[in-house]
C-alpha positions as MATLAB code, in Angstrom:
seq = 'XXXXXXXXXXXXXXXXXXXXXXXXXXXXXXXXXXXXXXXXXXXXXXXXXXXXXXXXXXXXXXXXXXXXXXXXXXXXXXXXXXXXXXXXXXXXXXXXXXXXXXXXXXXXXXXXXXXXXXXXXXXXXXXXXXXXXXXXXXXXXXXXXXXXXXXXXXXXXXXXXXXXXXXXXXXXXXXXXXXXXXXXXXXXXXXXXXXXXXXXXXXXXXXXXXXXXXXXXXXXXXXXXXXXXXXXXXXXXXXXXXXXXXXXXXXXXXXXXXXXXXXXXXXXXXXXXXXXXXXXXXXXXXXXXXXXXXXXXXXXXXXXXXXXXXXXXXXXXXXXXXXXXXXXXXXXXXXXXXXXXXXXXXXXX';
ca = [
     -12.551   10.950    4.303;
     -13.654   12.486    1.011;
     -11.145   13.535   -1.646;
     -12.252   15.697   -4.551;
     -10.304   15.437   -7.779;
      -9.508   19.091   -8.494;
      -7.590   18.626  -11.706;
     -10.202   20.857  -13.352;
      -8.384   23.847  -11.821;
      -5.547   23.224  -14.299;
      -7.912   23.595  -17.279;
      -9.696   26.425  -19.069;
     -13.193   26.977  -17.735;
     -15.931   25.574  -19.961;
     -19.308   24.212  -18.857;
     -17.748   21.057  -17.411;
     -15.239   22.961  -15.291;
     -17.927   25.457  -14.254;
     -19.999   22.582  -12.880;
     -17.014   21.361  -10.832;
     -16.103   24.800   -9.509;
     -19.603   25.675   -8.357;
     -20.278   22.261   -6.825;
     -16.954   22.365   -4.944;
     -17.677   25.832   -3.564;
     -20.948   24.534   -2.161;
     -19.493   21.276   -0.815;
     -16.816   23.242    1.026;
     -19.614   24.716    3.150;
     -20.755   21.237    4.230;
     -19.731   19.331    7.344;
     -18.085   16.585    5.312;
     -14.404   15.780    5.837;
     -13.269   16.939    2.394;
      -9.807   17.435    0.927;
      -9.373   19.058   -2.493;
      -6.265   17.845   -4.356;
      -4.785   18.789   -7.735;
      -1.616   18.726   -9.839;
       0.853   21.578   -9.423;
      -0.003   23.414  -12.679;
      -3.112   25.252  -11.417;
      -4.441   28.080  -13.603;
      -7.519   29.022  -11.562;
      -5.594   30.181   -8.511;
      -8.457   32.161   -6.971;
     -10.719   29.117   -6.764;
      -7.813   26.966   -5.590;
      -7.104   29.377   -2.742;
     -10.770   29.520   -1.760;
     -11.003   25.716   -1.657;
      -7.666   25.300    0.103;
      -6.429   22.922   -2.569;
      -3.505   20.639   -1.784;
      -1.073   20.176   -4.686;
       0.357   16.657   -4.814;
       3.014   14.960   -6.964;
       5.047   16.190   -9.911;
       2.997   14.706  -12.760;
       0.209   16.573  -14.595;
      -2.792   15.759  -16.792;
      -4.020   12.188  -17.233;
      -0.802   10.737  -15.796;
      -1.352   12.647  -12.549;
      -4.922   11.396  -12.389;
      -4.150    7.764  -13.184;
      -0.989    7.435  -11.069;
      -0.485   10.154   -8.452;
      -4.134   10.657   -7.520;
      -4.961    6.955   -7.499;
      -2.073    6.096   -5.167;
      -2.937    9.029   -2.891;
      -6.596    7.975   -2.572;
      -5.614    4.362   -1.848;
      -3.266    5.432    0.907;
      -5.910    7.637    2.487;
      -8.560    4.910    2.148;
     -10.858    7.687    0.958;
     -13.900    8.081   -1.257;
     -12.937    9.972   -4.421;
     -15.274   12.419   -6.162;
     -14.458   13.317   -9.784;
     -16.634   15.984  -11.418;
     -15.257   16.368  -14.962;
     -15.666   13.075  -16.879;
     -12.207   11.614  -16.183;
     -11.026    9.700  -13.105;
      -8.622    6.885  -12.086;
      -9.789    3.805  -13.972;
      -8.712    1.182  -11.417;
     -10.353    2.797   -8.404;
     -13.647    1.365   -7.226;
     -14.405    3.541   -4.211;
     -15.359    6.633   -6.185;
     -18.174    8.720   -7.614;
     -17.637    9.858  -11.199;
     -19.437   12.499  -13.233;
     -20.138   11.778  -16.899;
     -21.606   14.895  -18.493;
     -22.497   13.433  -21.887;
     -21.514   10.815  -24.456;
     -20.597   13.001  -27.422;
     -17.245   11.225  -27.740;
     -19.130    7.975  -28.368;
     -22.142    9.182  -30.332;
     -20.244   11.655  -32.525;
     -16.548   10.658  -32.603;
     -15.924   12.773  -35.717;
     -16.330   15.915  -33.597;
     -13.243   15.170  -31.511;
      -9.550   14.571  -32.105;
      -8.606   10.917  -32.638;
      -6.617   10.822  -29.403;
      -9.473   12.352  -27.408;
     -12.021    9.903  -28.837;
      -9.717    6.926  -28.249;
      -8.982    7.823  -24.622;
     -12.584    8.571  -23.708;
     -14.005    5.511  -25.463;
     -11.614    3.351  -23.449;
     -11.933    5.194  -20.158;
     -15.604    6.111  -19.719;
     -17.145    2.613  -20.053;
     -14.654    1.307  -17.465;
     -15.404    4.149  -15.066;
     -19.134    3.658  -15.521;
     -18.819   -0.023  -14.659;
     -16.340    0.173  -11.771;
     -17.432    3.311   -9.908;
     -19.840    3.105   -7.007;
     -22.063    5.856   -8.351;
     -22.414    8.105  -11.420;
     -23.514   11.722  -11.611;
     -24.773   13.334  -14.803;
     -26.368   16.682  -15.647;
     -29.718   15.853  -17.288;
     -32.250   13.074  -17.662;
     -31.379   13.051  -21.359;
     -27.776   12.159  -20.519;
     -28.926    9.632  -17.926;
     -30.973    7.802  -20.553;
     -27.998    7.802  -22.931;
     -25.737    6.312  -20.241;
     -28.288    3.590  -19.613;
     -28.796    2.803  -23.311;
     -25.195    3.118  -24.525;
     -23.208    1.774  -21.571;
     -25.805   -0.559  -20.089;
     -25.672    1.168  -16.697;
     -28.517    0.656  -14.241;
     -30.604    3.792  -13.723;
     -30.364    3.203   -9.974;
     -26.629    3.853  -10.194;
     -27.086    7.270  -11.845;
     -28.213   10.523  -10.242;
     -29.090   13.645  -12.216;
     -27.389   16.715  -10.731;
     -28.387   19.780  -12.718;
     -26.201   22.721  -13.617;
     -27.231   26.189  -12.428;
     -26.398   29.856  -12.903;
     -23.243   31.368  -11.431;
     -23.808   33.933   -8.682;
     -22.347   36.616  -10.985;
     -25.518   36.545  -13.059;
     -27.695   36.991   -9.983;
     -25.865   39.961   -8.461;
     -27.362   43.444   -8.455;
     -26.059   45.546  -11.322;
     -23.635   48.396  -10.828;
     -24.442   51.745  -12.464;
     -23.541   51.521  -16.146;
     -20.639   53.586  -17.442;
     -21.419   55.695  -20.498;
     -18.509   54.307  -22.529;
     -19.545   50.695  -21.888;
     -22.937   51.012  -23.551;
     -23.474   49.030  -26.741;
     -25.411   51.074  -29.271;
     -26.067   48.472  -31.981;
     -28.734   45.767  -32.055;
     -27.432   42.207  -31.888;
     -28.361   38.624  -31.193;
     -26.013   36.592  -29.038;
     -24.694   33.054  -28.864;
     -22.191   31.686  -26.350;
     -20.187   28.587  -27.226;
     -16.868   27.112  -28.210;
     -16.146   26.640  -31.928;
     -16.844   22.922  -31.646;
     -18.757   21.375  -34.604;
     -21.595   20.276  -32.342;
     -22.294   23.938  -31.581;
     -23.502   24.275  -35.182;
     -22.199   27.829  -35.638;
     -21.798   27.527  -39.410;
     -25.527   26.958  -39.933;
     -26.334   29.738  -37.483;
     -24.129   32.142  -39.461;
     -25.665   31.051  -42.775;
     -29.141   31.574  -41.336;
     -28.247   34.937  -39.823;
     -26.828   36.294  -43.081;
     -30.190   35.592  -44.723;
     -31.939   37.997  -42.330;
     -32.859   41.153  -44.237;
     -32.157   43.591  -41.393;
     -28.616   44.669  -42.297;
     -28.249   46.672  -39.070;
     -28.650   43.587  -36.883;
     -25.391   41.987  -35.686;
     -24.503   38.504  -34.468;
     -22.164   38.348  -31.460;
     -20.393   35.024  -30.882;
     -18.715   34.609  -27.484;
     -16.422   31.589  -27.390;
     -12.975   30.030  -27.323;
     -11.033   27.335  -29.164;
     -10.085   23.953  -27.670;
      -7.236   21.874  -29.077;
      -9.027   18.605  -28.213;
     -11.868   19.277  -30.622;
     -12.320   19.864  -34.285;
     -13.677   23.341  -34.885;
     -15.593   25.180  -37.553;
     -13.786   27.692  -39.731;
     -15.591   31.003  -39.308;
     -13.443   33.317  -41.427;
     -14.962   35.365  -44.222;
     -18.200   35.961  -42.347;
     -18.414   39.703  -42.976;
     -18.779   42.762  -40.775;
     -22.201   41.827  -39.383;
     -20.648   39.138  -37.194;
     -18.432   39.839  -34.184;
     -16.382   37.104  -32.497;
     -15.457   37.730  -28.851;
     -12.952   35.540  -26.982;
     -11.737   35.363  -23.372;
     -14.815   37.147  -21.983;
     -15.263   36.973  -18.193;
     -18.651   36.438  -16.561;
     -19.132   40.067  -15.524;
     -18.706   41.268  -19.108;
     -20.717   38.337  -20.462;
     -23.617   39.286  -18.217;
     -23.635   42.715  -19.845;
     -23.682   41.157  -23.324;
     -26.627   38.968  -22.308;
     -28.657   41.861  -20.929;
     -28.197   44.076  -23.993;
     -28.932   41.383  -26.581;
     -32.248   41.299  -28.431;
     -32.185   37.497  -28.432;
     -30.077   34.563  -27.291;
     -29.670   31.763  -29.857;
     -28.269   28.301  -29.116;
     -28.165   26.070  -32.230;
     -26.311   23.049  -30.791;
     -26.730   19.638  -32.355;
     -25.923   17.885  -29.082;
     -25.460   18.883  -25.416;
     -25.470   17.363  -21.957;
     -27.265   20.400  -20.517;
     -26.614   23.905  -21.921;
     -25.670   26.382  -19.161;
     -25.711   29.494  -21.422;
     -29.448   29.042  -21.958;
     -30.322   29.493  -18.289;
     -27.725   32.262  -17.988;
     -29.572   34.131  -20.743;
     -32.921   33.510  -19.061;
     -31.594   34.832  -15.761;
     -30.652   38.044  -17.595;
     -34.177   38.469  -18.889;
     -33.771   37.964  -22.645;
     -35.795   35.623  -24.914;
     -34.146   32.400  -26.078;
     -34.322   30.552  -29.387;
     -32.784   27.059  -29.361;
     -32.448   23.717  -31.143;
     -35.321   21.301  -30.749;
     -33.096   18.609  -29.223;
     -34.411   16.621  -26.243;
     -32.135   18.104  -23.597;
     -33.129   21.682  -24.460;
     -36.794   20.767  -24.185;
     -35.967   19.304  -20.770;
     -34.146   22.476  -19.682;
     -36.375   25.130  -21.283;
     -39.800   23.488  -21.314;
     -42.265   25.982  -22.858;
     -40.184   29.139  -22.396;
     -38.117   28.915  -25.599;
     -38.736   29.066  -29.334;
     -37.449   25.887  -30.998;
     -36.004   25.283  -34.461;
     -34.621   22.392  -36.499;
     -30.828   22.826  -36.098;
     -30.162   21.167  -39.474;
     -32.516   23.497  -41.373;
     -30.966   26.902  -42.136;
     -34.244   28.429  -43.269;
     -36.024   27.271  -40.119;
     -33.265   28.771  -37.964;
     -33.608   32.098  -39.811;
     -37.378   32.067  -39.574;
     -37.451   31.318  -35.833;
     -34.817   33.996  -35.079;
     -36.914   36.614  -36.883;
     -40.084   35.372  -35.153;
     -38.373   35.475  -31.742;
     -37.152   39.044  -32.266;
     -40.462   40.375  -33.567;
     -42.745   38.376  -31.304;
     -40.741   36.840  -28.443;
     -42.331   34.201  -26.253;
     -43.321   35.299  -22.773;
     -40.201   34.473  -20.807;
     -40.563   32.019  -17.961;
     -37.228   32.104  -16.164;
     -36.379   28.411  -15.943;
     -33.029   29.280  -14.326;
     -34.893   29.634  -11.015;
     -35.514   25.884  -11.113;
     -31.790   25.188  -10.862;
     -29.562   25.798   -7.851;
     -25.919   24.942   -7.144;
     -26.806   24.652   -3.476;
     -29.530   22.078   -4.147;
     -27.294   20.164   -6.550;
     -24.452   20.032   -4.019;
     -26.872   18.917   -1.280;
     -27.946   16.044   -3.495;
     -24.309   14.989   -3.951;
     -23.723   15.321   -0.212;
     -26.608   12.931    0.505;
     -25.161   10.411   -1.956;
     -21.738   10.668   -0.292;
     -23.224   10.141    3.180;
     -25.156    7.090    2.002;
     -22.089    5.560    0.333;
     -19.929    6.221    3.382;
     -22.428    4.327    5.518;
     -21.952    1.243    3.353;
     -18.272    1.767    2.580;
     -16.581   -1.344    1.233;
     -12.931   -2.231    1.612;
     -11.246   -2.023   -1.780;
];
């Protein structure tokens, strides 16, 4: 029996939760004997209903995961799949997903409690689990170097684009049209997203009619950049659903992603799928994801960011839609093959 840790349904949807949701939707279509279980405090009720999630216990959060879930999996003698970084630390018969090591490489970006918990938990999970999933070769190399994990124990399972971004468009309503020119970025207000430098670079652009739209939300677990006093040329949009976000992508002149560190970078391939040019940091993972279809800049250099934004608007690179290289179905099939192989050699805990 396979049990999938569905605690992510109790959390706000960021890239990590998106990965879990899309993978679970695909795995539900498989022939595997899967049960989705979560705490009682579900916020994504639509996905929970689709998956047929079973709510167990009265605890929530980490306590639910470390106590209720662990006991439940033991009793079922099941293989546990956890898709969002955290998992029961004393369970051996499990597959865990570690998206990146920002908590270890850049502890100053997180709250002290968050950094403490993750620095204690992740190395244990990496050592004890039967297999590890991660979302890029860049992250795989970091896991190997930082946690001394064998590469044979790690499988790269890429993110992909939600089906919303691939659907045919409905006729546009007159009142929904956006008349002004803008560049777009999509991120939380986490320091690693580097929004302050992006804003500083944008305000140096001479075209006073051009706007910067920032789509993102706050997270209490992370430090965040103060973005007040940015002026009327910058518009901050929160709690935007995917259907509306797709519209913002399609009408933007350029998508900019200035992150200092990422495990993958889903918004980049979302932007590509919507047919707009992308201008991103020259970090290794973005070069892995974008290859030659993006314009790259030094994320620490404000003038270089400004220069590459202007260049990308005036002379955008010919867009090669790298999003077509990524598929939730293919990623889930890869996980399914790992599960089948582990079940063949299942060990008694």
